N, C-alpha and C positions, 0 to 999 in steps of 0.2 A: 505492499500500500503506500501511496508517495506521500509523504511528510512534508514535501518541500514547500516554503512558505511562499502564500501569491497575496501580498498585501496590498496591490493596487490594482485590482481587475478596473477597466476602463469601460465606462457604459455611456450610451447618448441619453442627455437630459434633457429637460426644459431649461431656458436661459434664467427661467427662476430663480435657480437655486443660486444667483448672484444676487439678487436683489432679495431673498428671502433670510438670506444670512443674519440679513441687520436686524432681525424680527425683534432682537431684543432692545431696539431703540424705541422711544417713544412713540414713533410711528406706527399705524396700522399698515402693513404692507396690504395691497388689494387694486383690482385694475377694475374699472369702469367706462361702460361705454354707451352710446344710445344709437336706436335709429328710427325715423320715422316712414309710417304706412297711413295710404288712406283708407277708412272705413267705406260702408256703402253708401254714407252720405255727402262724402267728400272731404270728411271732417280729419285732421289729424290726428292718429294715435301715437305716442311715445312711448317704445318701452325702452328702459334703461333697466341696464343686465350688469351685475357687478358678480366678480369672482374674489374670493380669497383663499388662497393657499393655506393648506391645514398647518404648515410648517409655520406661518404666520398668527396661528392663535394660540391661546392657552388653554389648553385641556387639562378638567379636573376629572378625577377617577368618581363615579358615584353610582352605586346599584350595580356593579357589574361591568360598566360600560366606562366613555369618555365623554366630556360634554364642554362645549365652548358656549359662549352666548355674545351675541352682538346686537347692540341696538343701534337702530339707524333711523335717522331724522331726514326729512325732506320737506324743503321751504319752497314755494312758487311763488315769485312776486311779477307783477307786471304795472310798468311804470312807476318802479318803487313803491306799490301797494302789494302787501301780500295777499294771494287769493286762496291758497291752498297750503296746509301742514299736513303730513301724515307722518307717523311713527310707527317702528317694526319692530320684532326682536327676533331676531332666528337664533334658534336652540339648535345649537349643529352638535349632532351624537356620533361618535365612533365604536365599532365595537373593538379593536385592536388598537395597542397604544402605539404600533409602529407606525400606524398610518398618521398620526400627529408629526411625525416626521418626515413624512413622504416629501420628493421633488414635485408629484406628479398629480396628488390628488388637492382636490381642491373644494369650496363650498361657491354654489350657482345660484344667483336667485335673478328674480326679474320682477320689475316694478311698472305697471301698466297705467297710460294716464292718458285722457281727453284733452286735445289742447281746445280750449273756448276761445282764447285770445291769438294775435298774430303770433306775438313773442312772447318768452318766461326768460325771466331770470332765475334758476335753480338753485340752490343751496344745497348738496348731499353731504352727509356728516355719519359717519359710521364708527361704534367706538367698542372694542372687545373689553368686554366688562371683565372678566377674571384680571385682564393683565394689567386695563386701565390705558390702552393705545387707543389713538385718532387716527382716522383718515378724513380728509376735509377736501371738497372740491368744489370749486362754482363755475355754472357757464351759462351760456346764452343759448336759447336756441330758439328759430322760427319753424311756426307749421308748415307745411307742404302746401301750395297755390292747387287748388280745387282743380286747375286744368293741368297739372302735372301728369308727365307720360310714366314718370319712374320715379320709384320708392328708392329710400337708402338704401346699399348695399352692407347686407347682413351677412359677417364672418361665422360661419359654424364646422367646430373640429367633427362631430360626428351626425351622422342624418339615419334614422332608420326607424322602422315601426315599431310603435309602443302604444298600447291604450290605458296604459295605467296611470291612475290619479297622480302619483307622486310627480310625473314630469309632465302635468298638464298645462300649465303654465309657457312651456315650450313645445308642444304640440300644434300644427296645424293637420286638420284632414286625418288623423289618424298618424301621422309622420313627426318623430322629434325631431326638432333643429336646433342643436346644442352649441349653443354660443360661444364665442371664446373673446371674452373683452379684451384679454391681454394680447391679442392678436398675435401672440408667439407660438408658430409651430414648430415640433421636433419631429424628423423623420423616422426615427425608431417608433414613435407612438402616433403618428398621423401620417397616412397615405394621402391623402386629399385636403385642401382647401375646398370647403361647400358653400359658394356664395349663393346665398337666398337673395332674391328680388321680386317684385312684382311692377307689371305691366300695367298702364290705365290706360284703354283707349273708348274714345267718345262712340256711343252707340252708333252712329252713322257710319263709321269706318270700321266697324267690325267686318271679317273676310277680306278684307285688306292688307296687302303684305306690308310687314313689316321689317326692318334690318335691325338685327343686334350685332355690338361689335364687343368684343373684350380685347383690351391689349393689355399685356402685362412687359416692365421694365425692370429691369436691374444694371445700375449705376449707368443709366442714361440709354441703356441698350435696348430693344425691344427683345424679347424672349419669347413672345407668345402673342397673336395677333389672328383672332378668329372670328368669323361671320355666321350666324344664326338668322336663317329666314325664319320669320314668324308669322302666322296667320291668326290672328286673335279672333277668337268667337265669344269670348265673354267679355264685359267694361275691365274686368280685374282677373287676372292670369298669374300664376305664382309660376316663377321659373328658379332652379336651383342648376348652377354652372359649376362645375369639379375642375379643379384645378390642380393634376398631377404633381406631388414633390418629389418622385423617386429619382427624377433626373436633372433637378434644377440644384443649383446650388448654393451654400447655406451663404446668408447675409438679408439685407433689407430689401421688399419688391414695393414696387407701386403699380398700381393699376386703374384702369376706367371703363366701365360698361355704357355703351352709349346705344341711345335707341333712333333709329331716322325714320320717320312716319312722314312720306312726300317730304315737302321743306320744312318740317318740324326735326328739330334734333336736339337732344337733350342727352346729357351725360353726368354720372355719378361717377367719385374717384374712392378707393381704397388703398389700405397699404398692410402691411402683414413682414413679418420675418420670421425666416428659417432659420433653425440652429441645430448645430451638431456639437453644442457645447458639452463639457463631460464633466464628471465629477469624480472621484475617486473613491471606488467601493471596496470595502474592507472582508480579509477573507483569510483564513489561517489553509483551507484545502481547495486543490481543485474540483473533488466533489462537496456540492453542497450538501449530501447525506452524510458524508462523513463530518461536517461541518455541525450538522444538527445534534450528531452523537455528541459532540465536544460541548454543544452549550446545551444538552442536558446533565451533564455535570454542574452547571451554574445555576440553571432557573427549573431543572426540574420537570413539572407536569406542566410550569407555566409558558407553554410554547403551544404554537397551532396546532391543535390536535389533525388537521385536515393536510397534513406535513407532503403525505407522498402523492396528492392529487393537485398539488400547487405546481404552476409554473415555475422553470429554473429562474426567473426574471423575479418572480415574488420571493423564490426561495433566499435569492441573494438580496434582497432589498431586507429580507427579515433580517439575513444574516449581519448586514450593514449597520440595521441598527441595534442590535443586541451589542456588536463590539462599540456603539456609539453610547449605549447606558452603559456598559462595563466602566467605559473610561470615566463616565462621570461618578458612577458610586464608586470608584477609586480612588478617584482625585487625579488620576495620572491623564494624559493625553492619549490618544488611540496607537501610535507608534509605540509608547512605554508598554502599557498593557498587552499588547500583543506580543513585542518582544520577550516581555516575561513570559507570557504562555507558550509561546514560539520555544522557548528555554528549557521549559517544562516538560514539553512535550518531548524535546531532542533527548532529555537525560533520562524520561522515560522509556523512551525506546532502546537506549543503549542498555540501562542496567534491567529494565523489566520485562524486555521479550521472552515468551519460550515459542508455543504456537500460533501467537498471535501479537501483534505491535504492542510495542512495552504501554503504549497510549492507551490501549484500549481496556487493558486488565484493571483489575481493582486495585492493586498498589501504584498502576499509572492513573487511575481516577482521584484516588486522596493526594496525590502527589502534586496534580495540574492543578486541584483546587486549593490545597492547602501550602503546596511548598514543601521544603526539605522538612521533615520533623526535627524537633528540639534531641528529644531523647529517642535511641533506639534500642531495645530490648532483643536481643536474638537468643534462641536457645532452643532445645530439641525436646519433643512429647517422653515423657517414661514409658514403661511398658505397662501402665495403669490407664490401658485407654484400648477401645475397639480396633481399633487400627497398628498397622505396626509404626513404628518412632517415625517422626514426620518433625520438617523443622518448622518453627515460627516466629515471626515478630511483632513487638509489641511498637506502636508508634505513638510516641505522644506529642502533642502542641500546649508550648504555655500562653498564647494569645487566645482572645475571644472567649466562649465557653470551654476551655482546655480540654480540648477532647481528644478521645483516647480509640486508638483502632489496635484490632490484632489480627494477624494474617497467617495462614498455614499452607506451607506447599503440601498439598494432599496427594497431588500424582508425583512428588519428587521429580518437577521437571522446568521447577523455577517458576511456575504460574500461582504465586501465591495469592490465594482466596479469601476475603475478608470475611470472618467469621463472629466478630464481634465489635460493636462501638458505643461509645458511652458520648453524651454529649455532643451529638450530631444528629438533626431530625432530618437530614436529607439523606440517611443510610439506615440500613436495620441491621440486626444481629440476628445470626444464626440462633432458633430455639435451642439447639442442642449443641453450642459453642464448646460448653464444657468438657460434653463426652468427647470432642475432638482432642482437646487437649489433656485429658485426663482429671480425676477426682485430687491429685496431689498437687494439682498445679497452682502455683505461688498467687492467691489472685491480689497480694498487696502490688505486685507490676503495675495492674491495672489504676494503681493510685497516681493522681495528677495535681 
């Protein structure tokens, strides 16, 4: 089994990882975007979408889960007169504490408003109640003209069929359009930019051909220039355009969608960022299942019960978060704690190996968890046992609860098995431990 150290496994993640690292500051890191559409009466519907990365929030444990709370306040004014206020409390729950440190998972919400005036000044404020961090943004927005031909352009990370009430805010005709206010896409997690828009056609022009043009530029060079013929059959038609990401170079992109109807031409612009930014993923073994066994030495049963069904990527993220938590609890940086555990693994392989690698043996497990014992008593059982004479060792530690461990070489092949333990709730004694050692075993050796 290969135990060479693999401490820097690089995978692609969001560019969010850079900004989210500032979560300890007074500012709540989040993203906000708005888009405008017309309803059947020609009035503007304003959709305000906001996205909060989990790593920006402070989650507190409660009732077997973890919860964050965000208080959102919106104030809408027209010509210095406040016309509307709204307060929302977002209660965000996660079942796994590892999600709280995720670079890719986030909370998404939408607020929908009918614009009764031509223009609004909107003040948006969000506060992480647990951490008392605040996000504020103020912006001006004008309603769409009633005779407009084109809505705003909504960027979505995913488009898929779903009828659940959970995603009702983002559903149109049983299809969920999942917006990405951060406008940051990563090739590892996103295949396409899904561009949602609506075309508005006067009833008198239905059935007449229109031309839709999509252009995309990077660094001033046109890299996509596509035309679509459209013959509208309804006054409002929904259109989704897909921009494949697999052949695009990482960087910022600027795009335009235009509609040409006779002499009328209208355009809307959009932009997004494609990133291949990476983060360091920590691991000691190339096989995540080996790492899972190692993690059990420290976490016991407090690990995912569905490990075998998880993807390798999910496993790697659990492993990464495990080492981050280990570093935090030990008050060491990640490299230090991993170097320490790696040294113990190597020592175990050198001194405790028998029919299997030393780090997987009982002695290896205790050594990896606790380090070298301060006191080791060695001996051989007497004839007053049901077995032939066997070597044993008593390990004692002076720190913590002062645990004591007794190992016996049952097969006389250097595979010492743990038969007795005191002051360590993560280990169990063999009920017949004294029968292995003999009734004349000096139990004063167990005092610590």
